[in-house]
MIBAMI-722248 format. One record per residue (C-alpha): y, z, x; residue in three letters. Coordinates in steps of 0.02 Angstrom, whole numbers, plus 50000, padded with zeros to 5 digits. Layout:
BEGIN
YZXALA ...
***
This chain:
BEGIN
551605335156011MET 551075349955903PRO 549235352255865THR 549635356355683LEU 551295354055592GLU 551715358755413ALA 553255350755335ALA 553865357755169GLY 552115361855109VAL 551885369054934SER 550305372354832ARG 550225376654647SER 548735381354537PHE 548585378754351ASP 548185396154279VAL 548445391454097SER 547345398253960ARG 546185385853870PRO 547065372853763TRP 546575380353595LEU 547215397753642GLN 548825390253707ARG 549045379953550HIS 548785394953433LEU 549965405753536ALA 551255391853551GLY 551375393353739GLU 551465380053875GLY 550545378254037ARG 550695391554172ARG 550705387454356ARG 550515399254503LEU 551445393754660ARG 550415401254801ALA 551315392354943VAL 553135387454925ASP 554025375455046ASP 553195381555207VAL 553585373255374SER 552985377455548PHE 552215369455703ALA 550885375955823ILE 550925370256003ALA 549275366256091PRO 548395381456166GLY 549465394156071THR 549255405755923THR 550345406255767LEU 549985421555661ALA 550455422855476LEU 550615440455406VAL 551095448455243GLY 550455458755098GLU 548985453254991SER 549445439054878GLY 550825431954987CYS 549915415155013GLY 549175417455187LYS 547375412655143SER 547965398055037THR 548945391855187MET 547375393755295ALA 546375382755175ARG 547785369955168LEU 547785369255360ALA 545965363355367VAL 546035352155216GLY 545055363055095LEU 546555361654977TYR 547745347054956GLU 549615351254959PRO 550505349254793SER 551995343154894SER 552455341555076GLY 551325335955220GLU 550185343455351ILE 549945333655511ARG 548545336555635PHE 548835329455809GLU 550185318155738GLY 549145311155593GLN 549225315955411SER 547825328255373LEU 547205317255230SER 546935303355354ALA 546155315055482ALA 544865320955355ARG 544275303055335ALA 543955301455523GLN 542455311455585PRO 543095311155765ALA 544665320355709LEU 543875331055575ARG 542695339255697ARG 544185344855802LYS 544625358355673MET 543565372655607ASN 543745389455522MET 543185407455550ILE 543055416455384PHE 543445434355338GLN 541725440755288ASP 540445436855424PRO 538975439855306TYR 539575429855156ALA 539995414755266SER 538245413655341LEU 536765406555246ASN 535535421255228PRO 534045409555211ARG 534345400655376TRP 533965406455551ARG 535455408155667VAL 534915392955766ARG 535055382055611ASP 536725389455559ILE 537505385855729VAL 536675368755743ALA 537285362155574GLU 538985355455637PRO 538125348455793ILE 536955338255685ARG 538285333755556ALA 539445326255687PHE 538045319655799SER 538765328755948ILE 537095328856042VAL 535475319756001GLN 533705326356000GLY 532925342855953ARG 532865349456132HIS 534665345056169ALA 535265353256006VAL 534255369156043ALA 534975369756219GLU 536755368056152ARG 536455381756022VAL 535845393356161GLY 537395389856265GLU 538535393656117LEU 537655410156078LEU 537795415656259VAL 539635410556260GLN 540015422756120VAL 539065437256197GLY 537355435156115LEU 535715428556189SER 534875411956160ALA 533365421456087ALA 534485427955947ASP 534385410555872GLY 532675414755799GLU 533325429055693ARG 534165429455523PHE 535975435055487PRO 535435451455402HIS 534615457255565GLU 536315458555651PHE 537775470855641SER 539445465355570GLY 540205462055741GLY 538695451855795GLN 538775441655635ARG 540585437655671GLN 540065431755845ARG 538825420255758ILE 540235413655649SER 541295410355802ILE 539835401255887ALA 539635390355731ARG 541515386555732ALA 541425381455915LEU 539855370655893SER 540875355255844SER 541935356956003ALA 543565359455906PRO 545345360055971ASP 546025370055825PHE 545335385255733LEU 545975393755577VAL 545525412155584CYS 545655419655408ASP 545715438655439GLU 544205437555554PRO 544185456155597THR 544705464655433SER 542905468055381ALA 542455476155550LEU 542615493555625ASP 544135496355737VAL 543125496955900SER 542215480855853VAL 543865472655805GLN 544475474755984ALA 542895466756054GLN 543045451555938ILE 544915449555973LEU 544615450356162ASN 543225437556144LEU 544375425856049MET 545735427756181LYS 544505423656320ARG 543845408356226LEU 545615402256197GLN 546035403456381GLU 544405395456436ARG 544315381356307LEU 546185378456275GLY 545995382256089LEU 547435382655964THR 547365396255829TYR 548145398655660LEU 547815417255639PHE 547925425255466ILE 548045444055451SER 548885458655360HIS 548635469955513ASN 550205469255622LEU 549375478755763ALA 548035465155775VAL 549345451455763VAL 550355458455908ARG 548835457056018HIS 548495438955971MET 550095429755923ALA 551235419056029ASP 552255415455871ARG 552355425455712LEU 552765420355534GLY 553065433655401VAL 552615427755224MET 553215434655061TYR 552755427354891LEU 552265410454962GLY 553735408055082ARG 553985411555267ILE 555465423555275VAL 555465425855465GLU 554725414855602LEU 554885416155789GLY 554105421655953PRO 552935436455920GLY 553755449056039GLU 555495444755977ASP 554985447955798VAL 554135464455844PHE 555515471055954LEU 557005465155850SER 556515461255671PRO 557905453655565ARG 557255452055387HIS 557205468355287PRO 555415464855235TYR 554865462555417THR 555725478955463ARG 554815488155325MET 553135480755374LEU 553385486255555LEU 553925503655506GLU 552275505655412ALA 551285503955575ILE 550675521155635PRO 551585525455795ASP 551625542355884LEU 553345538655956GLU 554045537955778MET 553435555355727VAL 554865564255638GLY 555925548555626ARG 556535542955454ALA 555595527955389ARG 556015516055247THR 554465513755139PRO 554145497255052ILE 554485501854871GLY 553965492954713GLY 552635479654685GLU 552505461554739VAL 553195450954594PRO 552045439054504SER 551965421854585PRO 551775414854408ILE 553505421254360ASP 554455424954523PRO 556175432854516PRO 557685421454534PRO 558625420454698GLY 557795429254843CYS 556025434454791ALA 556185450554891PHE 557805456354808HIS 556975468554682PRO 556295478654829ARG 557675475854957CYS 558945489554998PRO 560215476555056LEU 560165465354901ALA 561815460154820ASN 562325448554678ALA 562065432954787ARG 560275438254830CYS 559895439654644ARG 560455421854603THR 560355410754758GLU 558745407754857ARG 559065409455046PRO 558595395655164GLU 557995398855343PRO 559435400555467VAL 559345403055657PRO 559605420955719ALA 559435420755908ASP 557635414855940THR 556975416455761VAL 557245408455590LEU 557645420655449VAL 557815417255263ALA 558975431255215CYS 560755431755147HIS 561045449055227ALA 560655441955399VAL 561725426455370ALA 563185437255313GLU 562915449755456ALA 562545463755335ARG 560805467455407ALA 
***
């Protein structure tokens, strides 16, 4: 049974102007569809990574996965139960947690580290008594590469990488099975990124954690992902085993993303840059949303939205792939 499963999940936001302005201008409501009919499943102990350009819906999907947003349509199931039901059950709710992008903004600057890490322990009554809580906090800090004495300090006294270790310790304090990692290394230096990623891999192996990993950095994703989903304008356009997607990308958008990764072996080789801008999710283009930027687009791409079809080990939503033109 998958740890997390999304079935036809969509999420829209009302971005209309105030009623009086709309009435005077004679315009209706405007809705932004951030996530559009997304489906995937994450097996226990594995990592699914979602990648794409800014504004493709990755972070919205991350918040949907932990119940911070309700889907406008579709369903998310956690360990076989609807996420709405899981949120009402503390025993299930504590099994999921989140690591946020900015390790400083996600930590309360007025609290000592010991209180930040202990908050989920107290909220879910995982251990009882001040001494037992303090001992558990010390164990968690040591587990992420800090010392138990660091619990007496405040977040501003740490470096960015150390603050992210504190965020990871807090996420682990409720003893979760599933973590959503929303670009957890994008605010860190490259050398520190590697340390945090290696820590997360070790914790996954030791604790049997399941990750939904959100990133725009394909080099980071390759290090972490068992399965990879490529998102564009709210939809997953390619989904499959991570190495298969990296070694043999099918969708034109995936190919362009991979060609943008710096690689010494590709020096002097012709590359296809990603031209144009991401269309507005408020008024997306008809047909395939990628067709205004796609070199393989034809008349069908401009009028008919592609559905995911199997291509070897991956699912690809592309008419060019279905028609063997890619």
